[in-house]
N, C-alpha and C positions, 0 to 999 in steps of 0.2 A: 578643743575638739581635735581628735587625731583620726585621720582617715587614710584609706589606702590610696597610693599613687595610682591614678586611673590608667596611665599609659607608660610604656617603657621609654627608653632613650630613642630619640631620633625618628624622623619620618622615613618611610621606605616604600617598597612596592608590595601591595597586597592584592593578589589575584590580578596582577597587571595594572592596578590602579595606583597612582601616586597617593600615598597615605598621609593624611594630615592628622596627627595626634592631638588630643585636647591639651596635652602638656608635653613640652620637650625641654629637658634640662641640659641637653648636650651643648647648645651654644654658650650658655652661662659657664659651664665647666671648661670649655675650650678657651673662652675669653680670660678666665682667671687661673688657668692651669699652673703657670709658673709660681704665682703667689700662693696657690693652694698647696702645691708640693713643698714650697719653702716652709709654710706654716706646719704642715704635717711632719716634716723632717725635724723642725724645731721641737715639737712635742716629743717625738720618738727619742730624740737625743737627750731630752731633759729627764726622762725616766719618771715623770709625774703625769699620771693619766686620769686621775679623778680629782675634781676641784683643783686647788693649787693656784699658782700665779696666772696661768692662762685663763682660767675661769674668772678670777678676780679682775683681770684686765678687761675681759669682755663685759662683766657686770658694770664696771665703771663706764665703759664706752657706750653701752646700750642705755644706761641711766641718763647719761648726758644727752644722747640722741633724743630720747623720749621726753626729757625735761622732768625727771622724777628723782626723788631722793634715794630710793632703794631699789635695786634689781637683784633678784635671787635666782640663780640658775638652777634648774631642776631637770628631772629625767624625761618629762613629757608634758604636753599641754594638759593632759588629763590630770596628772599629778599637780599641776599648777592650780587647777580648779579645786581639787580636793584639799590641798594644803591652804589655798586661799580662803576657802570656806571655814576650815578649822581655825585658821589664824584670826578670822573675823568673829569667832565665837559661835559659829553655827554648829549645831549638834543634834542629838536625839531629841525628838519631840518638836523641833522647829519646822517651819514651813519656809520654802524659798520660791518666790515667784519667778517664772522663766517662760520661755517660748517653747511651743511644741514642734516648731519647724526649725530644726537644727540637728547637728550630729548627736548621737546618743550620749556621748561623754558628758554633755552639759547636764542632762538630768541624772545620769549615772553618778556623777560626782556628788550631787545632792544626796542621793540615796546612800552612797558609800559612807558619808559622815553621819548617817542615821536620821537625816532630815527627810522631809517629804516635798517633792517637786509639785508646785501648783502652777498649772499651765494657764497662760493667757494668750488669746488668739493674736494673729499678726495683722499688720497693715498690708493689704494686698499690693499696694504700690511699692513698698520697700522690702517686703519679706521679713521685716523686723517686728519685734513685739510692739503692739499698739498701746502706747501709754494711756490712752483714754479708757482702756479696759482694766488697768491695774488696780485702781482704788476698790473696785467691787470684789476683787480677789483677796484683799487684805483681811486677815482675821487676827485675834489676839495671839496666835501662834506664829504669825509671820515675823521672820527675823531678817530677811534680806531679799533683794531683787537681783537677779542674774540676767542682765540683757546680753544678747549676742549681736555682734556687728557682722551680720551675715553677708557672705560674698564680698566682704571688704567695704560695705556701706555702713557708716556709723549709725547706730540707733539714735533715737531722739532723746539725747541725754539731759537736756535742760528740763524737760517734763518729768523724766524718770527721777532725776536728782531732787526736784521739787517735791515729788510725792514721797520719796525716801526721807527727806528732811522733815516733812510734816508728820510722818508716822514713826520717826525714830528708827529707820531701817538702814541696814548696811547695803552697799552696792558693790558687787564684784562684776567687773566687765569681762566677758568672754571675747578675747581679741584674737582667737586662733587664726581667723581668716583675714585679719585686718592690720597686720604690722605696717606701721607708717601712715595709716589713715588718721585723719584729723577731723575734729568737731569743733566748730567755732574757734579755729586756730590752735587748738590743743590736741596733742596726740591722744588717740584712744588708749585706754588703760590707765591714764593719769587723771581721769575725771571723777571716778568713784573712789571708794575707799581702797580698792586694789584692782589690779588688772592681770589677767592670765593670758599667756601667749603660748603658742605651739611653734616649734621649729621643725616639724615634720617636713621631709624634703620637698613636698609640693607647695609649701606656703610661700608667701611673698618674700619672706626671709626664711630660708629653709636650711637646715643642717643636712648632712649626708648620713642620717640615722635619726634616732629619736632625740628630742630635746625640748625643754620648756622653760618658762620664765614667769615669775611672779613679781610685779612691781607695786610699790606703794610709797606714799609720803609719810606714813605712820610708823614711827620708830618701834612701837610695841608689836605691830603686825609683822614688821620685818624680822624682829628678833624671834618671834614665835615660828615664822616660816623657816628661818635658818635652823632652828632646833628641830622642827618637824622633818626637814629633809635629811637629817643626820640622826635618825632613831631617837628623836626627842632629847638630844643632849647639846649643851653648849660646849662641853669638854668631853673628849672621848672617854668612854667607860663610866661616865657620871650622868646616867640617863635620868631625866626628870619627868618624862611622859612617854607614852607609847607613840612613836612616830613612824617614819618610813625610811626606806633606803632610796632616796630620790636626788641623786647628785649628778649634775651636768658633767659629762666627760670632757677632759681637757682637749681631746682631738676635735670634738664638735665645737667647743668654744673657739678654738683656733680657726676653724673653717668659718664660723660665724663672724669672727673679727675681720677676715678677708672680705666677706660679702657685705657687711654692714655699710661701708661707705658708698656702695653702689645702689642701695635699696631705693633711694628717692628717684634716681634716674630710671630704674626699672619700673617703679610704680607709675611714673609719668608716661612711660611707654605703654603700660597697660591701659592707662586712661586714653591714650591716643588710639590704641586698637579699638577700645570700646566706642570712641567717638566715630571711628571709621565704620564700624559695624552699624551704628545707629544711622549714619548718613546713607549707607547703601541699603539698609533694610527698611527705611522710613516708608510708611504707606503700604507695606506688605500685608495683604489681608490675612486675618487669623493669627497675627502675632502681636504681642505686647512687649515692647522693648524696655530695658532698664534705663533709668534716668542717670545721666552723668552728673551726679550731684557733687557739691563741694566736699572735698575730703575723701571721696570714694576711691579706693585703690584697686578695685576689680580683681580680687582673688579669683572670682569666676565672672564670666559674662553670661548671664542667665536670662533667657527669654521665656515668655509664657506662650504656649501653643494651644490655641482654643479649639473648641469643637470636638474634644475627645480624640484628637489625632496625634497627640504627643508621642506615644509609643511607636506608632507606624512611621512617623517622621524620623524618629531616632533610628529605626531599623533601616529605612531607606538611606539615611546619611551613612550608616555603617557600611552598607553595600557599595556606596560610592567612595569608601575609603576615608570618611571623615569621622573622627572620634568625638564623642559627646559623653556626658554623664548626667544622670538624674540625681540631683541633690535637693530633696530626699524623697524616695518613692513611698515611704511610710512615715507619716508624722509620729513623733514619739508617743503621743497620747494613745495612738492606735496599736502600739506594740503590745504583745501579750503581757509583758511584765507590768505595764501600767493600765492597760485594758479599759480605756474609756470607750463608750459606745460611739458608733459612727454618727456624725453630725454634731459632735460636742464642740469642735472648733472648726467651723466651716471654711474659714479662709485658709487655714493651714492645710486642710484636706483638699481644697481646690488647688492650692499651690503644688501639692504633692502629685497631682494628676496632670499638671500643665507645665511645670518648670523643666527646662532643658538647658544645660550649660554647654556652650560652644567652645571650640578651641580658643585658648587664651594663655598667652605668656609674652614676656617682653620682646622676644625675638621673632614673633609671628610676622611673616613677610606679607607685604601688600598683595602679592599674587595669590597667596593662600587665603587671605581674607576674602578677596573677590571670588575665589572658587567656592568657599564655604557659602557665601551669600547667594551665588548663582544657583548652586545645587539646592540650597534650602528653599529658595523662591520657586524653583521648578517643581520641587516635591510638593510644596503647599498648594500649588495650582492644580496638580494632578489629583491629590488625595481629597 
């Protein structure tokens, strides 16, 4: 899933109010400045800018971190989904079960390979696909399940994998928002047949441009993915299938290599921010708070605002200088391109009307957390 960065660098003054953006990348950049500059200089002086030794080194290091056999660097998280589906044998005439409450790229990738996305409603407590509803959606055309680890919370993979095994289905994990998240002690992306990651700058492990990754323990899937990223060829000019131009840039790989050793520390700080939010917001009327569950890495800290007040609360927070985002205001099944009638997937539709993501990043200061909470509580009392 590839999404726009919601805010620019740094907090500042907006209309005389100290501004708290939903995301601030500047502390991370400043912390790593010398190492980042050294890595960028190394690539510039190498004269090798696409794939090559820098990408190969990153692929080895990220595979070791995730505990997976193969890691294939790609141009974007969307490409990782498309290439992952094709490498798993999904194509025209197939159906892929997924969630309607996610970024458009999840369903778009299914459509791009010629398959049909079949939506299954979410569990309102987790925002993730409800495994209990998957069996009823399986047909003779079903080829795969594509769960999303939304907001950094792992989906219920034990149940999903059991259903997939029973019905002979492939599982491609959408890990765009969940780098470093773990389920039952294993990193997400390594539980199914393949996992797709995004390195868009706002992600828990983000590049400074587009980037993506497909991981798998299957040698055949890895070989196909490497061919597909290079115009369907194992050897240049000897193309064997129609593929893509989806190669990770060496500059982005070098930046990701600098950042990778820090990601667990950053994820732990995200969890600490979430825990502090939950402590301070506990008992606030009209709010449902996210659970700080095992393995959750809080790409977003998303509350539910009840009573039809979400949009008014967001506007009031903006006027107070506090940045928020709505992920997602329209569930995918309600988009014109898919066009399901209202009421088809009620939990996803309810979430789209209630979900609001508050400022969240590893460097978020305690004072800013307290201010966000104080303003939010004041607003909810007034509205």
